[in-house]
PyMOL Python script that loads the backbone (N, CA, C, O; Angstrom):
from pymol import cmd

cmd.read_pdbstr("""\
ATOM      1  N   UNK A   1       0.845  -1.180   0.000  1.00  0.00           N
ATOM      2  CA  UNK A   1       0.000   0.000   0.000  1.00  0.00           C
ATOM      3  C   UNK A   1       0.890   1.243   0.000  1.00  0.00           C
ATOM      4  O   UNK A   1       1.765   1.383   0.855  1.00  0.00           O
ATOM      5  N   UNK A   2       0.669   2.135  -0.948  1.00  0.00           N
ATOM      6  CA  UNK A   2       1.440   3.367  -1.043  1.00  0.00           C
ATOM      7  C   UNK A   2       0.614   4.538  -0.537  1.00  0.00           C
ATOM      8  O   UNK A   2      -0.602   4.587  -0.725  1.00  0.00           O
ATOM      9  N   UNK A   3       1.285   5.472   0.103  1.00  0.00           N
ATOM     10  CA  UNK A   3       0.630   6.674   0.593  1.00  0.00           C
ATOM     11  C   UNK A   3       0.650   7.740  -0.497  1.00  0.00           C
ATOM     12  O   UNK A   3       1.701   8.017  -1.075  1.00  0.00           O
ATOM     13  N   UNK A   4      -0.484   8.327  -0.776  1.00  0.00           N
ATOM     14  CA  UNK A   4      -0.591   9.392  -1.764  1.00  0.00           C
ATOM     15  C   UNK A   4      -0.414  10.735  -1.041  1.00  0.00           C
ATOM     16  O   UNK A   4      -1.387  11.352  -0.607  1.00  0.00           O
ATOM     17  N   UNK A   5       0.845  11.172  -0.920  1.00  0.00           N
ATOM     18  CA  UNK A   5       1.138  12.388  -0.166  1.00  0.00           C
ATOM     19  C   UNK A   5       0.526  13.626  -0.811  1.00  0.00           C
ATOM     20  O   UNK A   5       0.168  14.569  -0.105  1.00  0.00           O
ATOM     21  N   UNK A   6       0.400  13.645  -2.119  1.00  0.00           N
ATOM     22  CA  UNK A   6      -0.224  14.792  -2.785  1.00  0.00           C
ATOM     23  C   UNK A   6      -1.692  14.918  -2.376  1.00  0.00           C
ATOM     24  O   UNK A   6      -2.195  16.023  -2.174  1.00  0.00           O
ATOM     25  N   UNK A   7      -2.361  13.797  -2.258  1.00  0.00           N
ATOM     26  CA  UNK A   7      -3.766  13.812  -1.836  1.00  0.00           C
ATOM     27  C   UNK A   7      -3.885  14.326  -0.401  1.00  0.00           C
ATOM     28  O   UNK A   7      -4.797  15.090  -0.085  1.00  0.00           O
ATOM     29  N   UNK A   8      -2.974  13.911   0.452  1.00  0.00           N
ATOM     30  CA  UNK A   8      -2.975  14.354   1.852  1.00  0.00           C
ATOM     31  C   UNK A   8      -2.693  15.856   1.926  1.00  0.00           C
ATOM     32  O   UNK A   8      -3.385  16.582   2.640  1.00  0.00           O
ATOM     33  N   UNK A   9      -1.682  16.323   1.194  1.00  0.00           N
ATOM     34  CA  UNK A   9      -1.360  17.753   1.182  1.00  0.00           C
ATOM     35  C   UNK A   9      -2.548  18.573   0.685  1.00  0.00           C
ATOM     36  O   UNK A   9      -2.871  19.611   1.263  1.00  0.00           O
ATOM     37  N   UNK A  10      -3.193  18.117  -0.372  1.00  0.00           N
ATOM     38  CA  UNK A  10      -4.338  18.818  -0.926  1.00  0.00           C
ATOM     39  C   UNK A  10      -5.467  18.909   0.096  1.00  0.00           C
ATOM     40  O   UNK A  10      -6.105  19.953   0.231  1.00  0.00           O
ATOM     41  N   UNK A  11      -5.712  17.824   0.808  1.00  0.00           N
ATOM     42  CA  UNK A  11      -6.772  17.809   1.822  1.00  0.00           C
ATOM     43  C   UNK A  11      -6.524  18.888   2.862  1.00  0.00           C
ATOM     44  O   UNK A  11      -7.419  19.678   3.164  1.00  0.00           O
ATOM     45  N   UNK A  12      -5.322  18.929   3.412  1.00  0.00           N
ATOM     46  CA  UNK A  12      -5.036  19.885   4.475  1.00  0.00           C
ATOM     47  C   UNK A  12      -4.882  21.317   3.977  1.00  0.00           C
ATOM     48  O   UNK A  12      -5.007  22.252   4.769  1.00  0.00           O
ATOM     49  N   UNK A  13      -4.618  21.516   2.696  1.00  0.00           N
ATOM     50  CA  UNK A  13      -4.589  22.868   2.158  1.00  0.00           C
ATOM     51  C   UNK A  13      -6.001  23.438   2.043  1.00  0.00           C
ATOM     52  O   UNK A  13      -6.175  24.656   1.998  1.00  0.00           O
ATOM     53  N   UNK A  14      -7.004  22.569   1.994  1.00  0.00           N
ATOM     54  CA  UNK A  14      -8.374  23.016   1.829  1.00  0.00           C
ATOM     55  C   UNK A  14      -9.251  22.774   3.058  1.00  0.00           C
ATOM     56  O   UNK A  14     -10.445  23.071   3.033  1.00  0.00           O
ATOM     57  N   UNK A  15      -8.675  22.242   4.120  1.00  0.00           N
ATOM     58  CA  UNK A  15      -9.444  21.936   5.325  1.00  0.00           C
ATOM     59  C   UNK A  15      -8.903  22.764   6.478  1.00  0.00           C
ATOM     60  O   UNK A  15      -7.697  22.771   6.723  1.00  0.00           O
ATOM     61  N   UNK A  16      -9.767  23.449   7.178  1.00  0.00           N
ATOM     62  CA  UNK A  16      -9.376  24.326   8.283  1.00  0.00           C
ATOM     63  C   UNK A  16      -9.367  23.537   9.597  1.00  0.00           C
ATOM     64  O   UNK A  16     -10.334  23.571  10.357  1.00  0.00           O
ATOM     65  N   UNK A  17      -8.278  22.838   9.849  1.00  0.00           N
ATOM     66  CA  UNK A  17      -8.172  22.017  11.062  1.00  0.00           C
ATOM     67  C   UNK A  17      -8.192  22.881  12.310  1.00  0.00           C
ATOM     68  O   UNK A  17      -8.822  22.515  13.303  1.00  0.00           O
ATOM     69  N   UNK A  18      -7.513  24.023  12.279  1.00  0.00           N
ATOM     70  CA  UNK A  18      -7.526  24.907  13.454  1.00  0.00           C
ATOM     71  C   UNK A  18      -8.959  25.370  13.715  1.00  0.00           C
ATOM     72  O   UNK A  18      -9.422  25.353  14.856  1.00  0.00           O
ATOM     73  N   UNK A  19      -9.648  25.776  12.673  1.00  0.00           N
ATOM     74  CA  UNK A  19     -11.034  26.213  12.809  1.00  0.00           C
ATOM     75  C   UNK A  19     -11.950  25.104  13.310  1.00  0.00           C
ATOM     76  O   UNK A  19     -12.889  25.361  14.062  1.00  0.00           O
ATOM     77  N   UNK A  20     -11.678  23.882  12.896  1.00  0.00           N
ATOM     78  CA  UNK A  20     -12.487  22.747  13.373  1.00  0.00           C
ATOM     79  C   UNK A  20     -12.427  22.654  14.889  1.00  0.00           C
ATOM     80  O   UNK A  20     -13.422  22.338  15.541  1.00  0.00           O
ATOM     81  N   UNK A  21     -11.257  22.930  15.444  1.00  0.00           N
ATOM     82  CA  UNK A  21     -11.102  22.850  16.895  1.00  0.00           C
ATOM     83  C   UNK A  21     -11.659  24.077  17.617  1.00  0.00           C
ATOM     84  O   UNK A  21     -11.634  24.129  18.846  1.00  0.00           O
ATOM     85  N   UNK A  22     -12.161  25.060  16.873  1.00  0.00           N
ATOM     86  CA  UNK A  22     -12.823  26.225  17.455  1.00  0.00           C
ATOM     87  C   UNK A  22     -14.324  25.994  17.598  1.00  0.00           C
ATOM     88  O   UNK A  22     -14.994  26.741  18.313  1.00  0.00           O
ATOM     89  N   UNK A  23     -14.867  24.970  16.930  1.00  0.00           N
ATOM     90  CA  UNK A  23     -16.298  24.678  17.030  1.00  0.00           C
ATOM     91  C   UNK A  23     -16.600  24.079  18.402  1.00  0.00           C
ATOM     92  O   UNK A  23     -15.690  23.704  19.141  1.00  0.00           O
ATOM     93  N   UNK A  24     -17.878  23.994  18.729  1.00  0.00           N
ATOM     94  CA  UNK A  24     -18.267  23.414  20.023  1.00  0.00           C
ATOM     95  C   UNK A  24     -17.721  21.996  20.169  1.00  0.00           C
ATOM     96  O   UNK A  24     -17.114  21.665  21.188  1.00  0.00           O
ATOM     97  N   UNK A  25     -17.935  21.155  19.150  1.00  0.00           N
ATOM     98  CA  UNK A  25     -17.468  19.764  19.249  1.00  0.00           C
ATOM     99  C   UNK A  25     -15.943  19.700  19.246  1.00  0.00           C
ATOM    100  O   UNK A  25     -15.362  18.833  19.898  1.00  0.00           O
ATOM    101  N   UNK A  26     -15.287  20.609  18.518  1.00  0.00           N
ATOM    102  CA  UNK A  26     -13.835  20.649  18.520  1.00  0.00           C
ATOM    103  C   UNK A  26     -13.277  21.062  19.875  1.00  0.00           C
ATOM    104  O   UNK A  26     -12.279  20.504  20.333  1.00  0.00           O
ATOM    105  N   UNK A  27     -13.913  22.032  20.515  1.00  0.00           N
ATOM    106  CA  UNK A  27     -13.490  22.454  21.854  1.00  0.00           C
ATOM    107  C   UNK A  27     -13.681  21.328  22.867  1.00  0.00           C
ATOM    108  O   UNK A  27     -12.858  21.138  23.762  1.00  0.00           O
ATOM    109  N   UNK A  28     -14.781  20.583  22.715  1.00  0.00           N
ATOM    110  CA  UNK A  28     -15.029  19.438  23.590  1.00  0.00           C
ATOM    111  C   UNK A  28     -13.941  18.386  23.396  1.00  0.00           C
ATOM    112  O   UNK A  28     -13.406  17.855  24.369  1.00  0.00           O
ATOM    113  N   UNK A  29     -13.616  18.086  22.141  1.00  0.00           N
ATOM    114  CA  UNK A  29     -12.543  17.132  21.841  1.00  0.00           C
ATOM    115  C   UNK A  29     -11.225  17.582  22.469  1.00  0.00           C
ATOM    116  O   UNK A  29     -10.540  16.799  23.127  1.00  0.00           O
ATOM    117  N   UNK A  30     -10.883  18.837  22.261  1.00  0.00           N
ATOM    118  CA  UNK A  30      -9.634  19.379  22.787  1.00  0.00           C
ATOM    119  C   UNK A  30      -9.576  19.241  24.307  1.00  0.00           C
ATOM    120  O   UNK A  30      -8.566  18.803  24.858  1.00  0.00           O
ATOM    121  N   UNK A  31     -10.657  19.615  24.979  1.00  0.00           N
ATOM    122  CA  UNK A  31     -10.698  19.533  26.444  1.00  0.00           C
ATOM    123  C   UNK A  31     -10.549  18.096  26.933  1.00  0.00           C
ATOM    124  O   UNK A  31      -9.801  17.834  27.875  1.00  0.00           O
ATOM    125  N   UNK A  32     -11.254  17.172  26.299  1.00  0.00           N
ATOM    126  CA  UNK A  32     -11.192  15.768  26.725  1.00  0.00           C
ATOM    127  C   UNK A  32      -9.796  15.200  26.508  1.00  0.00           C
ATOM    128  O   UNK A  32      -9.263  14.514  27.380  1.00  0.00           O
ATOM    129  N   UNK A  33      -9.200  15.479  25.352  1.00  0.00           N
ATOM    130  CA  UNK A  33      -7.855  14.961  25.072  1.00  0.00           C
ATOM    131  C   UNK A  33      -6.845  15.529  26.064  1.00  0.00           C
ATOM    132  O   UNK A  33      -6.008  14.793  26.586  1.00  0.00           O
ATOM    133  N   UNK A  34      -6.920  16.832  26.325  1.00  0.00           N
ATOM    134  CA  UNK A  34      -5.986  17.435  27.282  1.00  0.00           C
ATOM    135  C   UNK A  34      -6.171  16.860  28.690  1.00  0.00           C
ATOM    136  O   UNK A  34      -5.193  16.653  29.409  1.00  0.00           O
ATOM    137  N   UNK A  35      -7.412  16.603  29.081  1.00  0.00           N
ATOM    138  CA  UNK A  35      -7.673  15.982  30.386  1.00  0.00           C
ATOM    139  C   UNK A  35      -7.089  14.572  30.444  1.00  0.00           C
ATOM    140  O   UNK A  35      -6.504  14.185  31.456  1.00  0.00           O
ATOM    141  N   UNK A  36      -7.242  13.805  29.367  1.00  0.00           N
ATOM    142  CA  UNK A  36      -6.683  12.443  29.338  1.00  0.00           C
ATOM    143  C   UNK A  36      -5.163  12.467  29.422  1.00  0.00           C
ATOM    144  O   UNK A  36      -4.561  11.670  30.142  1.00  0.00           O
ATOM    145  N   UNK A  37      -4.552  13.374  28.690  1.00  0.00           N
ATOM    146  CA  UNK A  37      -3.092  13.467  28.741  1.00  0.00           C
ATOM    147  C   UNK A  37      -2.638  13.807  30.156  1.00  0.00           C
ATOM    148  O   UNK A  37      -1.705  13.194  30.675  1.00  0.00           O
ATOM    149  N   UNK A  38      -3.292  14.782  30.780  1.00  0.00           N
ATOM    150  CA  UNK A  38      -2.878  15.195  32.124  1.00  0.00           C
ATOM    151  C   UNK A  38      -3.147  14.114  33.169  1.00  0.00           C
ATOM    152  O   UNK A  38      -2.559  14.133  34.251  1.00  0.00           O
ATOM    153  N   UNK A  39      -4.023  13.182  32.851  1.00  0.00           N
ATOM    154  CA  UNK A  39      -4.282  12.068  33.765  1.00  0.00           C
ATOM    155  C   UNK A  39      -3.078  11.126  33.841  1.00  0.00           C
ATOM    156  O   UNK A  39      -2.845  10.501  34.875  1.00  0.00           O
ATOM    157  N   UNK A  40      -2.318  11.022  32.756  1.00  0.00           N
ATOM    158  CA  UNK A  40      -1.213  10.065  32.689  1.00  0.00           C
ATOM    159  C   UNK A  40       0.177  10.711  32.649  1.00  0.00           C
ATOM    160  O   UNK A  40       1.171  10.050  32.948  1.00  0.00           O
ATOM    161  N   UNK A  41       0.253  11.973  32.289  1.00  0.00           N
ATOM    162  CA  UNK A  41       1.546  12.663  32.195  1.00  0.00           C
ATOM    163  C   UNK A  41       1.465  13.994  32.914  1.00  0.00           C
ATOM    164  O   UNK A  41       0.417  14.640  32.936  1.00  0.00           O
ATOM    165  N   UNK A  42       2.577  14.396  33.501  1.00  0.00           N
ATOM    166  CA  UNK A  42       2.644  15.690  34.174  1.00  0.00           C
ATOM    167  C   UNK A  42       3.802  16.498  33.598  1.00  0.00           C
ATOM    168  O   UNK A  42       4.849  15.941  33.268  1.00  0.00           O
ATOM    169  N   UNK A  43       3.613  17.816  33.477  1.00  0.00           N
ATOM    170  CA  UNK A  43       4.719  18.648  33.024  1.00  0.00           C
ATOM    171  C   UNK A  43       5.907  18.496  33.985  1.00  0.00           C
ATOM    172  O   UNK A  43       5.687  18.391  35.192  1.00  0.00           O
ATOM    173  N   UNK A  44       7.104  18.480  33.519  1.00  0.00           N
ATOM    174  CA  UNK A  44       7.577  18.800  32.182  1.00  0.00           C
ATOM    175  C   UNK A  44       7.838  17.580  31.313  1.00  0.00           C
ATOM    176  O   UNK A  44       8.814  17.567  30.563  1.00  0.00           O
ATOM    177  N   UNK A  45       6.989  16.545  31.391  1.00  0.00           N
ATOM    178  CA  UNK A  45       7.149  15.357  30.542  1.00  0.00           C
ATOM    179  C   UNK A  45       7.300  15.772  29.080  1.00  0.00           C
ATOM    180  O   UNK A  45       6.815  16.826  28.669  1.00  0.00           O
ATOM    181  N   UNK A  46       7.973  14.934  28.308  1.00  0.00           N
ATOM    182  CA  UNK A  46       8.135  15.171  26.877  1.00  0.00           C
ATOM    183  C   UNK A  46       7.040  14.444  26.109  1.00  0.00           C
ATOM    184  O   UNK A  46       6.699  13.304  26.425  1.00  0.00           O
ATOM    185  N   UNK A  47       6.497  15.110  25.105  1.00  0.00           N
ATOM    186  CA  UNK A  47       5.449  14.538  24.265  1.00  0.00           C
ATOM    187  C   UNK A  47       5.862  14.709  22.805  1.00  0.00           C
ATOM    188  O   UNK A  47       6.281  15.791  22.394  1.00  0.00           O
ATOM    189  N   UNK A  48       5.741  13.645  22.033  1.00  0.00           N
ATOM    190  CA  UNK A  48       5.995  13.685  20.597  1.00  0.00           C
ATOM    191  C   UNK A  48       4.646  13.724  19.904  1.00  0.00           C
ATOM    192  O   UNK A  48       3.913  12.735  19.916  1.00  0.00           O
ATOM    193  N   UNK A  49       4.314  14.846  19.305  1.00  0.00           N
ATOM    194  CA  UNK A  49       3.026  15.056  18.646  1.00  0.00           C
ATOM    195  C   UNK A  49       3.176  14.683  17.179  1.00  0.00           C
ATOM    196  O   UNK A  49       3.560  15.516  16.358  1.00  0.00           O
ATOM    197  N   UNK A  50       2.878  13.451  16.854  1.00  0.00           N
ATOM    198  CA  UNK A  50       3.000  12.955  15.492  1.00  0.00           C
ATOM    199  C   UNK A  50       1.694  13.200  14.752  1.00  0.00           C
ATOM    200  O   UNK A  50       0.635  12.735  15.175  1.00  0.00           O
ATOM    201  N   UNK A  51       1.772  13.926  13.655  1.00  0.00           N
ATOM    202  CA  UNK A  51       0.558  14.284  12.908  1.00  0.00           C
ATOM    203  C   UNK A  51      -0.143  15.457  13.560  1.00  0.00           C
ATOM    204  O   UNK A  51      -1.373  15.523  13.570  1.00  0.00           O
ATOM    205  N   UNK A  52       0.630  16.386  14.107  1.00  0.00           N
ATOM    206  CA  UNK A  52       0.087  17.493  14.887  1.00  0.00           C
ATOM    207  C   UNK A  52      -0.599  18.591  14.106  1.00  0.00           C
ATOM    208  O   UNK A  52      -1.072  19.560  14.699  1.00  0.00           O
ATOM    209  N   UNK A  53      -0.666  18.468  12.807  1.00  0.00           N
ATOM    210  CA  UNK A  53      -1.407  19.435  11.994  1.00  0.00           C
ATOM    211  C   UNK A  53      -1.005  20.867  12.260  1.00  0.00           C
ATOM    212  O   UNK A  53       0.171  21.217  12.155  1.00  0.00           O
ATOM    213  N   UNK A  54      -1.992  21.713  12.609  1.00  0.00           N
ATOM    214  CA  UNK A  54      -1.705  23.134  12.778  1.00  0.00           C
ATOM    215  C   UNK A  54      -1.147  23.475  14.163  1.00  0.00           C
ATOM    216  O   UNK A  54      -1.058  24.651  14.515  1.00  0.00           O
ATOM    217  N   UNK A  55      -0.784  22.497  14.926  1.00  0.00           N
ATOM    218  CA  UNK A  55      -0.117  22.662  16.229  1.00  0.00           C
ATOM    219  C   UNK A  55      -1.057  23.063  17.355  1.00  0.00           C
ATOM    220  O   UNK A  55      -0.589  23.497  18.408  1.00  0.00           O
ATOM    221  N   UNK A  56      -2.327  22.937  17.177  1.00  0.00           N
ATOM    222  CA  UNK A  56      -3.267  23.389  18.213  1.00  0.00           C
ATOM    223  C   UNK A  56      -3.025  22.675  19.538  1.00  0.00           C
ATOM    224  O   UNK A  56      -2.924  23.320  20.582  1.00  0.00           O
ATOM    225  N   UNK A  57      -2.933  21.353  19.502  1.00  0.00           N
ATOM    226  CA  UNK A  57      -2.665  20.612  20.735  1.00  0.00           C
ATOM    227  C   UNK A  57      -1.283  20.956  21.272  1.00  0.00           C
ATOM    228  O   UNK A  57      -1.087  21.064  22.483  1.00  0.00           O
ATOM    229  N   UNK A  58      -0.324  21.126  20.361  1.00  0.00           N
ATOM    230  CA  UNK A  58       1.039  21.450  20.754  1.00  0.00           C
ATOM    231  C   UNK A  58       1.076  22.755  21.540  1.00  0.00           C
ATOM    232  O   UNK A  58       1.730  22.827  22.580  1.00  0.00           O
ATOM    233  N   UNK A  59       0.386  23.784  21.061  1.00  0.00           N
ATOM    234  CA  UNK A  59       0.336  25.062  21.773  1.00  0.00           C
ATOM    235  C   UNK A  59      -0.269  24.911  23.162  1.00  0.00           C
ATOM    236  O   UNK A  59       0.264  25.427  24.145  1.00  0.00           O
ATOM    237  N   UNK A  60      -1.388  24.197  23.229  1.00  0.00           N
ATOM    238  CA  UNK A  60      -2.066  24.041  24.521  1.00  0.00           C
ATOM    239  C   UNK A  60      -1.202  23.266  25.516  1.00  0.00           C
ATOM    240  O   UNK A  60      -1.140  23.619  26.694  1.00  0.00           O
ATOM    241  N   UNK A  61      -0.545  22.224  25.051  1.00  0.00           N
ATOM    242  CA  UNK A  61       0.309  21.428  25.937  1.00  0.00           C
ATOM    243  C   UNK A  61       1.544  22.214  26.368  1.00  0.00           C
ATOM    244  O   UNK A  61       1.992  22.088  27.507  1.00  0.00           O
ATOM    245  N   UNK A  62       2.092  23.020  25.470  1.00  0.00           N
ATOM    246  CA  UNK A  62       3.254  23.852  25.815  1.00  0.00           C
ATOM    247  C   UNK A  62       2.877  24.862  26.894  1.00  0.00           C
ATOM    248  O   UNK A  62       3.666  25.121  27.803  1.00  0.00           O
ATOM    249  N   UNK A  63       1.676  25.434  26.799  1.00  0.00           N
ATOM    250  CA  UNK A  63       1.217  26.384  27.813  1.00  0.00           C
ATOM    251  C   UNK A  63       1.147  25.729  29.190  1.00  0.00           C
ATOM    252  O   UNK A  63       1.308  26.396  30.213  1.00  0.00           O
ATOM    253  N   UNK A  64       0.906  24.422  29.208  1.00  0.00           N
ATOM    254  CA  UNK A  64       0.808  23.693  30.479  1.00  0.00           C
ATOM    255  C   UNK A  64       2.180  23.253  30.999  1.00  0.00           C
ATOM    256  O   UNK A  64       2.285  22.736  32.111  1.00  0.00           O
ATOM    257  N   UNK A  65       3.230  23.457  30.196  1.00  0.00           N
ATOM    258  CA  UNK A  65       4.581  23.158  30.654  1.00  0.00           C
ATOM    259  C   UNK A  65       5.206  21.885  30.123  1.00  0.00           C
ATOM    260  O   UNK A  65       6.301  21.517  30.550  1.00  0.00           O
ATOM    261  N   UNK A  66       4.539  21.201  29.201  1.00  0.00           N
ATOM    262  CA  UNK A  66       5.115  19.983  28.611  1.00  0.00           C
ATOM    263  C   UNK A  66       6.221  20.369  27.632  1.00  0.00           C
ATOM    264  O   UNK A  66       6.194  21.453  27.049  1.00  0.00           O
ATOM    265  N   UNK A  67       7.189  19.475  27.458  1.00  0.00           N
ATOM    266  CA  UNK A  67       8.212  19.630  26.426  1.00  0.00           C
ATOM    267  C   UNK A  67       7.682  18.906  25.189  1.00  0.00           C
ATOM    268  O   UNK A  67       7.250  17.757  25.282  1.00  0.00           O
ATOM    269  N   UNK A  68       7.712  19.565  24.043  1.00  0.00           N
ATOM    270  CA  UNK A  68       7.075  19.003  22.856  1.00  0.00           C
ATOM    271  C   UNK A  68       7.978  18.960  21.643  1.00  0.00           C
ATOM    272  O   UNK A  68       8.844  19.811  21.442  1.00  0.00           O
ATOM    273  N   UNK A  69       7.741  17.931  20.838  1.00  0.00           N
ATOM    274  CA  UNK A  69       8.320  17.826  19.501  1.00  0.00           C
ATOM    275  C   UNK A  69       7.150  17.491  18.589  1.00  0.00           C
ATOM    276  O   UNK A  69       6.280  16.698  18.947  1.00  0.00           O
ATOM    277  N   UNK A  70       7.134  18.095  17.414  1.00  0.00           N
ATOM    278  CA  UNK A  70       6.026  17.918  16.492  1.00  0.00           C
ATOM    279  C   UNK A  70       6.548  17.457  15.143  1.00  0.00           C
ATOM    280  O   UNK A  70       7.562  17.955  14.654  1.00  0.00           O
ATOM    281  N   UNK A  71       5.854  16.508  14.550  1.00  0.00           N
ATOM    282  CA  UNK A  71       6.182  16.052  13.203  1.00  0.00           C
ATOM    283  C   UNK A  71       4.879  15.921  12.405  1.00  0.00           C
ATOM    284  O   UNK A  71       3.887  15.376  12.889  1.00  0.00           O
ATOM    285  N   UNK A  72       4.910  16.425  11.197  1.00  0.00           N
ATOM    286  CA  UNK A  72       3.764  16.339  10.298  1.00  0.00           C
ATOM    287  C   UNK A  72       4.273  16.618   8.894  1.00  0.00           C
ATOM    288  O   UNK A  72       5.436  16.974   8.703  1.00  0.00           O
ATOM    289  N   UNK A  73       3.398  16.455   7.919  1.00  0.00           N
ATOM    290  CA  UNK A  73       3.798  16.758   6.550  1.00  0.00           C
ATOM    291  C   UNK A  73       4.216  18.194   6.436  1.00  0.00           C
ATOM    292  O   UNK A  73       4.589  18.645   5.353  1.00  0.00           O
TER     293      UNK A  73
END
""", "prot")
cmd.dss("prot")
cmd.show_as("cartoon", "prot")
cmd.util.cbc("prot")
cmd.orient("prot")
């Protein structure tokens, strides 16, 4: 199975991932994920955000004191 990177790039060039996380359901998702992370990890733990998109989670986790590395297309 081959990954079609052009298709992936095109999708994210036309999809507002940051804006998605500004909606009610996106804010709920963000809050739940951050709560789950804080249940198992405490700052200044290191987190590798693979597929972090527009860095929304990365910003929020950095504000809480986590050490972060991000990788994405």
